[in-house]
Residue, then its C-alpha position, 0 to 999 in steps of 0.5 A: m501500522t499494526a493497529f491499522v492492519k488489524q483493524y481492517g483485517i489486511t492479509f497482504p504483505i505491508w512494506l514498512d519503511p523505517l529507513g526511508k528507502a521508499v522515499e528514494v525509490f519512489n521520489n515521494y516525500n509525501l506522508p502518508s503514501s501507499y503503493v500496491i506492488d504486484r508479484s512481478a514488482a510492478v507498481r499497480l496503484a499509488w496514493v498520496g494521502k489517507i486511504s479509506r476502507e472503501m478505497l481498499e475494497k474497491y481498488v486493492t481487493p481485486l488486485v489481491e484476488e488476481q492470480 
């Protein structure tokens, strides 16, 4: 994960889940899976499968830039 974060210059927090709590919370056993959770704890986006840089820029960047 660290290499991915560095490679794409991601500056927002990343939730690593070594104990598998996300599997319980989201009831999702698919890997990879990604979620964008806003400051109010609402799930704004969810993906099952690989995420490309284009997807990050198109969908995640606007959410990060929200105030």
